[in-house]
N, C-alpha and C positions, 0 to 999 in steps of 0.2 A: 708418448712414446707409446709405437705400437710392440704387440708380444713378439713380434720377430725381432725386435731391436734388445729385446731384454737379454742381461748378461748374468745375473743376480736373481734368482727365486728363493722366497723363505718358505720354507712347508711346515705347514701348522697342522697339528692332527687332533682330531675333535676328541679324541678318545684320552687326550693326554692333559695336563692340567700346568698352566705357565705359570711363574711366582710373579708375586706382587711386581709391578713395574715393568715387565719384560716386555708388554705390548707396547709400552711408549720407548722404550729400548729397540724393540724389533723397526717400530715405524721411522725412527728418527736414524738407523743404519745406514741408509742408502739403498737398501735391496729394492729392486724394480717392481717385486710384486709379491704377493702373499698367495699361496696355494693350498685351501683346504684340502685335506687328503688323507686317507690313513686304508690299512686294510681290515681291522676287526673292529668289533665294537663301533660301526661307524653307523650311525640312525640319524634321521630328519631333523630330529629333536637337536643333538648335539651339533649337528651343523650349523643349525639355524641358530643356537645360542652362541658358538664360537663368531659366526659370522657378524651377530648382532655386536660384538665387543671390537672388533678389526675394523668395522664399515666407519666409523666417523674418523678413522686416520686417513681415510682419501688414498689410498694404495690401490692399485689394481686389484681387484679379488679373481682367483682361478678355483674353479670347482673341481676335482677330478673324482668322478664316482668309484666307489667301491663296489656297488650292487646297483641292479636297477632302480631297487626302492627307496633309495637315500639318495638323491638328487638333487642338489638345491641349484634354482636357474635365478628365482627372484633376486635382484639386486646383487646380481654376479657378473662379472664383464665377460669371463670367457669360460665355457665349462670345455676343459679337456678329457678326452675319452680315450681310455687306454685299451688296446689289444694288444695281446699279449702273445707274440708270434713265434716266441720258443716254449711254447706251452703243448703239453698231451692233449689238453680236453679243449674241443674246436669251442666252446661254450665262452671260453675267456679270448677268443677270434671274433666270432660274429653273434655268438649264441645268446648272452647278456644283453648284446644291444639292442637284438630283433626283439627282444622282451621288454626292454624300456620304449622303444618306440610303440609299440602295443600299448603300454601302461599310460604313457604320455596323450596318446589320442588326438594326434595331429598338432599339439600345443608346443612344441619343439620350435627353438629360436635357431634354425639352421646357419644364421648368419654370424652366431656366437659360438659355434661346436666346432672343435678343433681335433681330430683323431691324433691320436698317438702309438706310434710303433713302439710296443715296450717289447725290451730285451732284461729278462730278468736274470741274475748271475751270481746271486749269494743263495745256497744251496737250503741254507740256515734260516732264511729271513721267513715270515708270515708270508708275503705274498708269493716268494717260490713255492711255499707247501701247499696254498689255498690252491693257485692255479697249476698245480703239478707241471712247472717249469722244468725244461733240461738245461741244467744250469752249467755243466761241466765242458763249455764250450772252448774251441781252441780261438786263438785271434783271428784267423782267417774265417771260420764260421760265424762270427759276430761279425765281419766285415760283410760276408755274403747276405745275412739277414739284414743288415744296414742298406746293402744296395738293390736288394729286393723290395723293400719298404718304401725306397726312395724312389727307384726308376721304374719299378712296375708295378706299386701300388699307389704311388704320388701321397704317401703320408708327408702331411706338413711338418709333423715331428718325430724324431726317431730318438727315444728316451731310453740311454743305458741305464739301468738301476741293480746295483749293488746292494741297496738297504740296507744300512747300519753297518756297512764294512768298507773299507777302502779298496776299491778296484784297481785294476792292472792298467796304470796309463799306457803300457805296449798297445792293450786291446782299443783302449777310447783312441790313440793313433791311428791305428788299422781301420778304425770305422769313420775317422774322417776323412781318410785319404781317397775313400769311393764315394764319401757322399756328395750331392750336389745341389739339390733344389732343397731338400730338407734342412729343416733347423735340428743341428745333435746337441742333445739335453744330456747330462752326466749329473748322476744323485748317487749318494754313499760314502760313509766315514768321511766328510769333509768337516774338519774339524781344526782346523790352522789355515793361517794365511799360507802358509807353502803349498799344502797338499790343492787348496782353492787355484792358487797360481798354476800348479802343475796340471790339474786337469783342465781349465781354461786355457792352456796350450793348444788343446783338440777339442774340446767341445764350444759349442757357439753360447752355451746356457750352462750354468751349474745349478744344483739344486741342493741347499742347506736345509737339513732339517732336525736329525736325532741331537745335533751339537746342541742347538739353542737349550732342548731340555735338561742335558747331561752336562753341560757346561755355563750355560747362561747365556745372557744376549751379548756380553763382550766380545765373544769369541765369534758370533757372526759379523760385528762390525768389522772385525779383521780379516773376515774370508770378502766382505764387501770391496774393503778398501785393495785387496790382492787383484782385485779381476775390474774395479771400474775403471 
């Protein structure tokens, strides 16, 4: 299955600990892929450790970098690279990316790099505070960002990220109505089959992360069943 056909992705944070047996349950849940991603305390070391744990299960692996100096590419199927389009700091749109290219010294496998236009909407989240994002956006403003990312900049993915809290379905609906070629991702607060199904009405792909750590792998299976 190609990444454009995924409908459910599980996000695993290198800075968090899973309970014994959770990896087995996650791998057998039916999720389409695993995304190794976090905002705080992400290092090359804990990324590599997490990859070693999940790699034997054979699920597609996506790395989503938090900084230019902690990017894992070996043994990874895709690197989804965010550009935060509603940040007030240009470093998170293109500056970190330029530094990453310099550090890699022409060793980037561009055929496995997938750019993401990130729209961060939870002001209390770590990612919003780190990137200094403007989060008090109305539905039509989010839709406009989505349209610009899709039609003007041609991002393969537009990712609406509420990071730890459940977002407004009307905002995701507004984004879905203007998107054309980009794949619409939604992440944030999905901790039940009902929420998964609701957001999957509008988003092409939902991302479930915190629920795995807070409620266990059983809730992940419920979210998969709701959208598959």
